C-alpha positions in Angstrom: 0.2 -0.1 0.1 1.4 3.4 -0.9 1.9 6.1 1.7 -1.1 8.3 1.4 -2.5 11.7 2.9 -5.8 12.3 4.2 -6.4 16.1 4.6 -9.1 16.6 7.4 -11.0 19.9 7.0 -13.7 21.2 8.9 -16.7 22.6 6.8 -19.7 24.6 7.6 -21.9 23.3 4.7 -21.0 19.5 3.9 -23.0 19.8 0.5 -21.6 22.9 -0.4 -18.1 21.9 0.3 -18.6 18.5 -1.5 -19.9 20.3 -4.7 -16.8 22.6 -4.6 -14.3 19.6 -4.4 -16.1 17.8 -7.2 -16.0 21.2 -9.1 -12.1 21.0 -8.9 -11.8 17.5 -9.8 -12.2 15.5 -6.8 -14.3 12.1 -6.9 -16.6 11.4 -4.0 -15.7 8.0 -2.3 -19.4 6.9 -1.1 -17.8 4.2 1.2 -16.2 6.8 3.5 -19.0 9.4 3.1 -22.3 10.1 5.0 -24.1 12.8 6.9 -20.9 14.2 8.7 -18.3 13.4 6.3 -17.6 13.4 2.6 -14.4 11.6 1.3 -13.0 13.5 -1.8 -10.5 11.8 -3.7 -8.1 14.1 -5.6 -5.5 11.3 -6.5 -4.5 7.9 -5.7 -2.6 9.0 -2.5 -4.4 12.1 -1.6 -8.0 12.5 -0.2 -9.7 15.4 1.4 -11.9 14.4 4.4 -14.5 17.0 4.6 -16.0 16.8 8.2 -18.9 18.9 9.6 -17.5 21.2 12.4 -19.3 19.2 15.0 -17.9 15.8 13.7 -14.4 17.3 13.3 -14.5 18.4 16.9 -14.8 14.9 18.2 -11.3 14.4 17.1 -9.7 17.2 18.9 -10.0 19.2 22.2 -8.5 22.3 20.4 -10.5 25.3 19.2 -11.4 24.8 15.6 -10.6 28.2 13.9 -12.4 30.0 11.4 -10.2 29.6 8.1 -11.7 32.9 6.7 -9.8 34.7 9.6 -6.8 32.7 10.2 -4.5 30.5 8.2 -2.6 27.5 9.7 -1.6 25.7 6.3 -1.5 26.3 2.5 -2.5 23.0 0.7 -0.6 23.0 -2.5 -1.9 20.9 -5.4 0.0 20.0 -8.4 -1.5 20.4 -11.7 -0.5 18.9 -15.2 -0.4 22.3 -17.1 -0.8 26.0 -16.6 -4.0 25.9 -18.4 -5.1 23.4 -15.6 -4.0 26.0 -13.0 -6.3 28.5 -14.6 -9.1 26.0 -15.1 -9.1 24.8 -11.5 -8.8 28.5 -10.1 -11.8 29.5 -12.2 -13.7 26.3 -11.2 -13.0 27.2 -7.5 -14.5 30.7 -7.9 -17.6 29.2 -9.9 -18.3 26.6 -7.2 -18.5 28.9 -4.1 -15.0 29.6 -3.4 -12.6 32.5 -4.3 -9.9 32.6 -6.9 -6.9 34.8 -7.0 -6.8 35.7 -3.2 -3.3 37.0 -4.1 -1.6 37.8 -7.3 -0.6 34.7 -9.4 3.1 33.8 -9.3 4.7 33.3 -12.8 8.3 32.3 -12.7 8.2 30.9 -16.2 9.2 27.2 -15.1 6.5 27.5 -12.3 3.0 29.0 -12.3 1.0 29.4 -9.2 -2.5 30.8 -8.3 -4.1 30.7 -4.9 -7.7 29.9 -4.2 -10.0 29.4 -1.3 -12.8 26.7 -0.7 -16.1 27.9 0.8 -14.6 27.5 4.3 -11.6 29.6 3.7 -9.1 26.9 3.3 -6.3 27.9 1.0 -5.5 25.9 -2.1 -2.1 26.5 -4.0 -2.7 25.4 -7.6 0.7 25.0 -9.0 2.3 23.8 -12.3 5.9 23.2 -12.7 7.9 22.5 -16.1 9.1 19.0 -15.6 12.3 19.8 -17.7 13.2 22.7 -15.2 13.0 20.8 -12.1 14.8 17.6 -13.2 18.4 17.2 -12.3 20.4 19.4 -14.5 17.4 21.6 -15.7 17.4 25.2 -15.3 14.8 26.1 -12.5 15.9 29.7 -12.5 16.9 31.8 -9.4 16.5 30.1 -6.0 
């Protein structure tokens, strides 16, 4: 079994958040979804576990922050092309999130746009030229 990551996110409106993650390309895994959680598969090794805030609270004794007001993590999602970065940013905006929460970063070999889901969790959408990042490639200034 490959090493995997399950990103657990507290959400206010499970249905709206599920629609958002479907719009950016996730597939809902019904086996691990229900009234309090939606398992949204991004890739073979990355899954977003969307949990209602009350259900999320059963896993921690810590305060659950409002991601619209605070930021603890930036979730970076790799894309296959610059066009996919743009498409996902626009899909995010069209599905109840926000696109371009800061200026895009274009370094030639790397292109990045930031978006938020409906709950304010930050998604960094990034493409990197595989030729530039391979050993011996020119990734530009460090």
